[in-house]
C-alpha positions in Angstrom: 228.2 124.7 165.0 231.9 124.9 164.1 233.2 125.8 160.7 234.6 122.3 160.3 231.2 120.7 160.9 229.5 123.2 158.6 232.0 122.3 155.9 231.5 118.6 156.4 227.7 118.9 155.9 226.5 118.1 152.5 224.1 120.7 151.0 221.4 118.2 150.3 221.5 116.9 153.8 221.4 120.4 155.2 218.4 121.3 153.0 216.5 118.2 154.1 217.2 119.1 157.8 216.1 122.7 157.2 212.9 121.8 155.5 211.8 119.1 157.9 209.8 121.4 160.1 208.7 123.9 157.4 205.7 122.2 156.0 203.3 121.0 158.6 199.6 120.3 158.5 197.8 123.3 160.1 195.7 120.8 162.2 198.9 119.8 163.9 200.1 123.3 164.8 200.4 123.9 168.5 199.1 127.4 168.2 196.6 126.6 165.4 193.6 127.4 167.6 194.8 130.9 168.3 193.3 133.8 166.4 194.9 134.4 163.0 197.8 136.8 162.7 197.5 140.3 161.2 199.6 139.2 158.3 197.3 136.2 157.6 194.2 138.4 157.9 195.6 141.0 155.4 196.7 138.4 152.9 193.4 136.5 153.3 191.4 139.6 152.5 193.6 140.4 149.5 193.1 136.9 148.1 189.4 137.0 148.9 189.0 140.3 147.0 190.7 138.9 144.0 188.6 135.7 144.1 185.4 137.8 144.6 184.6 136.0 147.9 183.8 136.9 151.4 185.9 135.5 154.3 185.1 135.1 158.0 187.1 137.6 160.2 187.1 135.2 163.2 189.3 132.4 161.8 192.0 130.6 163.8 195.6 130.5 162.5 195.0 127.0 161.2 191.7 127.9 159.5 193.2 131.0 157.9 196.1 129.0 156.6 193.8 126.5 154.9 191.7 129.3 153.5 194.8 131.1 152.1 195.9 127.9 150.4 192.5 127.4 148.9 192.3 131.0 147.6 195.8 130.9 146.3 194.9 127.9 144.2 191.7 129.5 143.0 193.4 132.8 142.1 196.7 131.4 140.8 198.7 133.4 143.3 201.9 131.9 144.6 202.4 129.9 141.4 205.5 130.3 139.4 205.1 132.8 136.6 205.3 131.4 133.2 207.5 133.4 130.9 207.1 133.6 127.2 210.2 133.4 125.1 210.9 136.5 123.1 210.7 136.0 119.3 214.0 136.6 117.6 
């Protein structure tokens, strides 16, 4: 892409284009039926430990993603931190 075209693009339009493929239902992933990645397995076990749950080691990428989302919601991981204002 040329510098002129980059300059002509509006930031909001660029962000929308960038995000169009980022969030996709795991059931629609082309590689969703492959075995989960090492990173998924590691994070899944970390979350499961924090949630005091057991997880299956033979999940697919799609299954692992769904389980990670569920455990993140349960443990509060991945949520924006709430900051308390300092008293003056």
